C-alpha positions in Angstrom: -102.6 -62.9 -7.6 -100.5 -65.7 -6.3 -102.0 -69.0 -5.2 -101.1 -69.5 -1.5 -101.4 -72.9 0.2 -100.5 -74.2 3.6 -97.7 -76.7 3.9 -97.1 -79.3 6.7 -95.5 -76.8 9.0 -98.5 -74.5 8.8 -96.6 -72.0 6.6 -97.9 -70.8 3.3 -96.1 -71.1 0.0 -96.8 -69.8 -3.4 -97.8 -72.2 -6.3 -94.7 -71.0 -8.1 -92.5 -72.2 -5.3 -94.2 -75.6 -5.4 -93.7 -75.9 -9.1 -90.0 -75.1 -9.2 -87.7 -76.5 -6.5 -85.1 -74.3 -4.9 -82.1 -74.2 -7.2 -78.7 -74.1 -5.5 -76.2 -71.8 -7.1 -72.6 -72.9 -7.1 -70.0 -71.1 -5.1 -69.9 -68.3 -2.6 -71.9 -65.2 -3.6 -68.7 -63.2 -3.2 -67.0 -65.1 -6.0 -69.7 -64.6 -8.6 -68.4 -62.1 -11.1 -65.0 -60.5 -11.8 -63.1 -57.8 -10.1 -60.5 -55.8 -12.0 -58.0 -53.5 -10.3 -56.5 -50.6 -12.3 -52.8 -50.1 -12.4 -53.3 -46.7 -10.8 -54.9 -48.1 -7.8 -52.0 -50.4 -7.1 -49.6 -47.5 -7.8 -51.3 -45.4 -5.1 -51.3 -48.1 -2.5 -47.6 -48.8 -3.2 -46.6 -45.1 -3.2 -48.2 -44.5 0.1 -46.7 -47.7 1.6 -43.2 -46.8 0.3 -43.4 -43.2 1.7 -44.2 -44.7 5.2 -40.8 -46.3 5.4 -38.2 -44.4 7.5 -35.3 -43.4 5.3 -37.3 -42.7 2.2 -37.0 -39.0 1.6 -39.0 -38.8 -1.7 -40.3 -40.8 -4.6 -39.3 -40.3 -8.3 -36.5 -38.7 -10.1 -35.3 -35.1 -9.7 -37.2 -34.0 -12.8 -40.5 -35.7 -11.8 -40.2 -34.2 -8.3 -39.6 -30.7 -9.7 -42.7 -31.0 -12.0 -44.6 -32.5 -9.1 -43.7 -29.5 -6.9 -45.0 -27.2 -9.5 -48.2 -29.2 -9.8 -48.6 -29.3 -6.1 -48.6 -25.5 -5.9 -51.5 -25.1 -8.3 -54.7 -24.3 -6.5 -56.9 -27.4 -6.3 -54.0 -29.6 -7.3 -53.3 -32.7 -5.2 -50.0 -34.3 -4.4 -49.2 -37.2 -6.7 -48.9 -40.3 -4.5 -48.0 -42.3 -7.6 -44.9 -40.3 -8.4 -42.0 -42.8 -8.8 -44.2 -45.8 -9.0 -45.1 -47.9 -12.0 -47.3 -51.0 -11.7 -48.2 -53.8 -14.1 -51.3 -55.5 -12.9 -52.6 -58.8 -14.2 -55.6 -60.9 -13.2 -54.0 -62.4 -10.1 -50.5 -60.9 -10.0 -48.8 -57.5 -9.9 -45.2 -56.3 -10.5 -43.9 -52.9 -9.3 -41.1 -50.6 -10.1 -40.3 -47.8 -7.6 -37.8 -45.0 -7.8 -36.8 -43.5 -4.5 -34.6 -40.9 -2.9 -33.1 -42.0 0.4 -31.9 -39.9 3.3 -28.1 -39.6 3.8 -26.7 -42.0 6.4 -29.3 -44.7 6.2 -28.5 -48.2 4.9 -29.8 -48.3 1.4 -30.1 -52.1 1.5 -32.2 -51.9 4.7 -34.4 -49.2 3.3 -35.0 -51.2 0.1 -35.9 -54.3 2.1 -38.3 -52.4 4.3 -39.9 -50.7 1.3 -40.4 -54.1 -0.4 -41.9 -55.6 2.7 -44.2 -52.7 3.3 -45.3 -52.4 -0.3 -45.9 -56.1 -0.7 -47.9 -56.3 2.5 -50.1 -53.3 1.7 -50.8 -54.3 -2.0 -51.5 -57.9 -1.2 -53.7 -57.1 1.8 -55.8 -54.4 0.0 -56.1 -56.0 -3.4 -55.7 -59.8 -3.0 -53.2 -59.8 -5.8 -49.9 -61.7 -5.5 -47.0 -59.2 -5.8 -44.3 -61.1 -7.8 -41.6 -58.5 -7.7 -40.8 -55.0 -6.4 -37.9 -53.4 -8.2 -36.3 -50.4 -6.5 -34.1 -47.8 -8.1 -32.4 -45.4 -5.8 -32.0 -42.3 -7.9 -30.6 -39.9 -5.3 -29.4 -39.4 -1.7 -30.8 -36.4 0.2 -27.9 -34.7 2.0 -28.6 -32.9 5.2 -27.5 -29.5 3.9 -29.3 -29.7 0.5 -32.2 -27.5 -0.1 -35.4 -29.0 -1.4 -35.9 -28.9 -5.2 -38.7 -26.5 -5.3 -39.3 -24.0 -8.1 -38.8 -20.3 -7.3 -42.1 -18.7 -6.3 -43.2 -16.1 -8.8 -45.8 -14.4 -6.5 -44.8 -13.2 -3.1 
């Protein structure tokens, strides 16, 4: 049972509260502890942000897109949003490498700039990490008359 007494304001306090004064803890409660963000989390954010840019046809090399198309057709399989994205994440900074396929007729320099801006904005806003670089490799151009690289369907 706690010993309750009345203080000057008519409120009661426990004897334990009288014995130990309120200890102020340093810093904002939100800054107590450590948050780590996995490379895969940053890769997903960057992959989605890059795909949102007009002129980006696909992400990844031809081989990774082919394997991805096979994987996407497997029942229960999900599309890989990290295809064509590699992230290195530190405590406060991140660096990204992206491999993209652009649509024919677009300015590659403009698409690359827009991808960088969109990726940096999304990653920094969602993670609080500083993005120090976004390297972009354009591995292909999608021509208007080219068919999609999809594996032949075995079951019809």
